Z-matrix of the N, CA and C atoms (Angstrom, degrees):
N
C 1 1.421
C 2 1.544 1 112.92
N 3 1.175 2 121.44 1 127.84
C 4 1.392 3 125.14 2 176.61
C 5 1.518 4 111.64 3 -92.49
N 6 1.267 5 113.31 4 116.77
C 7 1.454 6 122.71 5 175.74
C 8 1.389 7 117.15 6 -107.23
N 9 1.386 8 121.93 7 147.73
C 10 1.311 9 125.92 8 179.53
C 11 1.525 10 110.93 9 -96.54
N 12 1.272 11 114.37 10 0.06
C 13 1.585 12 122.91 11 -177.65
C 14 1.485 13 110.45 12 -55.18
N 15 1.325 14 126.35 13 -46.12
C 16 1.456 15 127.03 14 -174.64
C 17 1.552 16 104.68 15 -62.29
N 18 1.333 17 121.02 16 -45.52
C 19 1.457 18 125.31 17 -179.59
C 20 1.503 19 110.03 18 -59.85
N 21 1.380 20 116.29 19 -48.27
C 22 1.473 21 120.37 20 179.84
C 23 1.524 22 112.07 21 -64.31
N 24 1.281 23 115.70 22 -39.00
C 25 1.482 24 120.30 23 177.44
C 26 1.545 25 110.72 24 -60.88
N 27 1.391 26 117.02 25 -46.47
C 28 1.415 27 120.71 26 174.59
C 29 1.407 28 114.95 27 -56.71
N 30 1.307 29 118.94 28 -37.84
C 31 1.457 30 120.20 29 175.91
C 32 1.497 31 116.20 30 -68.89
N 33 1.326 32 111.76 31 -30.79
C 34 1.481 33 121.04 32 174.77
C 35 1.527 34 112.01 33 -63.76
N 36 1.338 35 116.03 34 -44.39
C 37 1.371 36 125.52 35 173.43
C 38 1.529 37 112.97 36 -61.34
N 39 1.378 38 112.57 37 -51.92
C 40 1.509 39 119.44 38 178.35
C 41 1.437 40 113.15 39 -46.12
N 42 1.365 41 114.39 40 -51.03
C 43 1.406 42 123.47 41 -170.37
C 44 1.571 43 109.45 42 -84.95
N 45 1.276 44 113.11 43 2.39
C 46 1.568 45 121.79 44 -179.05
C 47 1.491 46 111.44 45 47.73
N 48 1.281 47 114.63 46 51.26
C 49 1.552 48 123.32 47 173.84
C 50 1.482 49 109.55 48 -109.89
N 51 1.332 50 119.48 49 -2.07
C 52 1.412 51 120.53 50 -179.28
C 53 1.529 52 110.34 51 177.39
N 54 1.295 53 115.06 52 -177.13
C 55 1.553 54 122.98 53 -179.87
C 56 1.396 55 111.04 54 -118.20
N 57 1.376 56 111.91 55 159.51
C 58 1.465 57 122.10 56 -176.27
C 59 1.547 58 109.29 57 -93.36
N 60 1.225 59 124.75 58 138.97
C 61 1.460 60 121.94 59 169.81
C 62 1.569 61 109.93 60 -129.84
N 63 1.282 62 113.08 61 169.96
C 64 1.489 63 122.81 62 -176.20
C 65 1.441 64 106.38 63 -115.70
N 66 1.300 65 117.77 64 100.16
C 67 1.464 66 123.63 65 -170.93
C 68 1.641 67 110.36 66 -52.97
N 69 1.368 68 112.74 67 -42.40
C 70 1.479 69 117.22 68 -175.59
C 71 1.578 70 113.99 69 -90.24
N 72 1.283 71 118.15 70 -0.55
C 73 1.398 72 120.37 71 -173.63
C 74 1.608 73 113.27 72 -127.66
N 75 1.318 74 116.15 73 -28.92
C 76 1.457 75 118.07 74 -179.93
C 77 1.477 76 113.44 75 -66.63
N 78 1.290 77 124.56 76 130.42
C 79 1.424 78 126.87 77 178.93
C 80 1.566 79 104.59 78 -98.38
N 81 1.309 80 112.59 79 -175.43
C 82 1.489 81 121.26 80 -177.67
C 83 1.486 82 109.72 81 -65.40
N 84 1.417 83 120.19 82 -40.80
C 85 1.427 84 126.30 83 -179.63
C 86 1.532 85 107.46 84 -62.88
N 87 1.355 86 122.18 85 -46.78
C 88 1.412 87 125.50 86 -172.39
C 89 1.591 88 105.25 87 -69.57
N 90 1.278 89 122.52 88 -38.86
C 91 1.467 90 126.08 89 -178.60
C 92 1.540 91 105.17 90 -66.51
N 93 1.311 92 114.00 91 -47.80
C 94 1.532 93 119.09 92 -179.67
C 95 1.600 94 106.59 93 -56.82
N 96 1.241 95 121.33 94 -46.22
C 97 1.466 96 122.83 95 178.67
C 98 1.528 97 110.37 96 -58.81
N 99 1.320 98 119.05 97 -45.87
C 100 1.389 99 123.68 98 -179.63
C 101 1.603 100 111.07 99 -59.58
N 102 1.254 101 108.83 100 -49.57
C 103 1.558 102 115.21 101 176.83
C 104 1.507 103 112.25 102 -59.99
N 105 1.276 104 119.13 103 -40.61
C 106 1.456 105 121.06 104 177.90
C 107 1.609 106 108.57 105 -66.54
N 108 1.296 107 113.86 106 -40.28
C 109 1.527 108 113.38 107 174.64
C 110 1.440 109 115.95 108 -55.17
N 111 1.362 110 112.56 109 -40.86
C 112 1.481 111 118.07 110 -177.83
C 113 1.442 112 111.07 111 -71.55
N 114 1.387 113 117.08 112 -39.60
C 115 1.378 114 121.99 113 175.72
C 116 1.589 115 111.19 114 -62.76
N 117 1.275 116 119.53 115 -43.91
C 118 1.478 117 121.39 116 -177.99
C 119 1.504 118 112.63 117 -67.42
N 120 1.409 119 116.97 118 -31.99
C 121 1.457 120 121.02 119 176.01
C 122 1.564 121 114.03 120 -109.73
N 123 1.232 122 112.64 121 28.97
C 124 1.509 123 119.26 122 -175.48
C 125 1.490 124 114.03 123 -52.93
N 126 1.440 125 118.82 124 -37.62
C 127 1.499 126 115.97 125 -175.18
C 128 1.566 127 105.53 126 -70.02
N 129 1.367 128 118.09 127 -39.73
C 130 1.472 129 113.03 128 177.79
C 131 1.478 130 118.34 129 -61.91
N 132 1.309 131 113.68 130 -44.10
C 133 1.532 132 119.84 131 173.61
C 134 1.493 133 110.90 132 -56.30
N 135 1.374 134 116.52 133 -46.51
C 136 1.476 135 122.47 134 -176.83
C 137 1.590 136 107.28 135 -63.61
N 138 1.336 137 117.95 136 -43.31
C 139 1.410 138 121.39 137 -170.96
C 140 1.665 139 105.10 138 -69.37
N 141 1.364 140 119.93 139 -45.00
C 142 1.295 141 121.14 140 172.23
C 143 1.506 142 119.73 141 -54.71
N 144 1.350 143 114.63 142 -38.69
C 145 1.392 144 122.78 143 177.63
C 146 1.475 145 112.51 144 -65.53
N 147 1.338 146 115.18 145 -49.48
C 148 1.446 147 123.13 146 173.53
C 149 1.603 148 115.02 147 -54.62
N 150 1.288 149 112.68 148 -41.47
C 151 1.423 150 121.29 149 -178.30
C 152 1.556 151 107.61 150 -67.18
N 153 1.305 152 116.47 151 -42.66
C 154 1.483 153 119.68 152 174.44
C 155 1.557 154 110.73 153 -60.36
N 156 1.334 155 112.48 154 -49.19
C 157 1.442 156 116.68 155 177.69
C 158 1.560 157 116.41 156 -49.01
N 159 1.420 158 108.19 157 -46.34
C 160 1.388 159 114.82 158 179.40
C 161 1.580 160 114.56 159 -61.12
N 162 1.351 161 111.33 160 -40.69
C 163 1.541 162 118.08 161 177.78
C 164 1.605 163 108.09 162 -62.87
N 165 1.306 164 117.60 163 -40.39
C 166 1.377 165 117.54 164 177.65
C 167 1.577 166 114.83 165 -60.35
N 168 1.382 167 110.28 166 -44.42
C 169 1.410 168 115.74 167 -177.57
C 170 1.555 169 110.62 168 -68.23
N 171 1.262 170 121.54 169 -38.46
C 172 1.358 171 127.97 170 179.86
C 173 1.504 172 107.79 171 -63.72
N 174 1.232 173 120.25 172 -43.06
C 175 1.510 174 129.42 173 -178.64
C 176 1.506 175 118.00 174 -82.21
N 177 1.333 176 113.34 175 -12.31
C 178 1.508 177 121.11 176 -176.90
C 179 1.540 178 106.10 177 -70.03
N 180 1.200 179 116.29 178 116.99
C 181 1.439 180 125.23 179 176.66
C 182 1.562 181 105.98 180 -129.49
N 183 1.357 182 123.09 181 73.41
C 184 1.393 183 123.69 182 -169.86
C 185 1.559 184 110.08 183 -60.93
N 186 1.369 185 118.93 184 -35.06
C 187 1.396 186 120.13 185 175.60
C 188 1.464 187 113.69 186 -53.48
N 189 1.305 188 118.89 187 -44.97
C 190 1.444 189 125.81 188 -179.49
C 191 1.528 190 108.53 189 -67.48
N 192 1.305 191 116.42 190 -43.26
C 193 1.448 192 117.28 191 177.22
C 194 1.549 193 111.17 192 -57.24
N 195 1.253 194 117.54 193 -48.77
C 196 1.468 195 122.17 194 -176.57
C 197 1.519 196 107.09 195 -63.44
N 198 1.267 197 122.03 196 -40.21
C 199 1.475 198 129.91 197 176.71
C 200 1.590 199 110.21 198 -54.73
N 201 1.342 200 112.66 199 -48.06
C 202 1.450 201 118.88 200 177.51
C 203 1.469 202 113.03 201 -64.24
N 204 1.295 203 115.73 202 -46.48
C 205 1.502 204 121.85 203 178.33
C 206 1.437 205 113.54 204 -58.99
N 207 1.331 206 117.75 205 -48.08
C 208 1.457 207 125.37 206 174.39
C 209 1.413 208 114.10 207 -57.00
N 210 1.406 209 117.40 208 -43.00
C 211 1.467 210 119.67 209 178.53
C 212 1.470 211 110.57 210 -67.41
N 213 1.272 212 124.43 211 -37.75
C 214 1.353 213 129.52 212 177.92
C 215 1.598 214 110.19 213 -64.13
N 216 1.289 215 118.11 214 -44.06
C 217 1.394 216 125.05 215 -179.57
C 218 1.705 217 106.42 216 -65.95
N 219 1.185 218 116.06 217 -44.02
C 220 1.454 219 119.17 218 176.87
C 221 1.496 220 109.03 219 -62.91
N 222 1.237 221 117.15 220 -49.10
C 223 1.611 222 119.77 221 -177.29
C 224 1.541 223 108.22 222 -58.51
N 225 1.426 224 116.41 223 -43.33
C 226 1.438 225 122.53 224 -178.31
C 227 1.613 226 105.95 225 -67.84
N 228 1.228 227 122.30 226 -42.07
C 229 1.422 228 124.73 227 178.70
C 230 1.531 229 111.04 228 -56.90
N 231 1.308 230 113.92 229 -45.10
C 232 1.442 231 119.84 230 -171.18
C 233 1.538 232 104.43 231 -74.46
N 234 1.328 233 128.48 232 -38.19
C 235 1.439 234 125.76 233 175.67
C 236 1.452 235 113.53 234 -62.24
N 237 1.245 236 119.53 235 -27.95
C 238 1.434 237 125.30 236 -175.59
C 239 1.519 238 116.84 237 -99.26
N 240 1.352 239 111.64 238 15.79
C 241 1.430 240 114.51 239 179.73
C 242 1.441 241 112.37 240 -93.07
């Protein structure tokens, strides 16, 4: 099965909004260390998350998204007629 989770996790780490884990390898001690790291640097993670949230809100243009989706649907409908 191809998962996009490793790519998403890499982006989370890159943007400093979380940490990456290894679902089949991390044990309780490793997970505990990662949670403690987040707790100890919580303000930094929180600040980065809020900054990303603000960027999303500033760039969110739902009318434009709807327009693009409708255009793609119409193009798809025309090619299948």
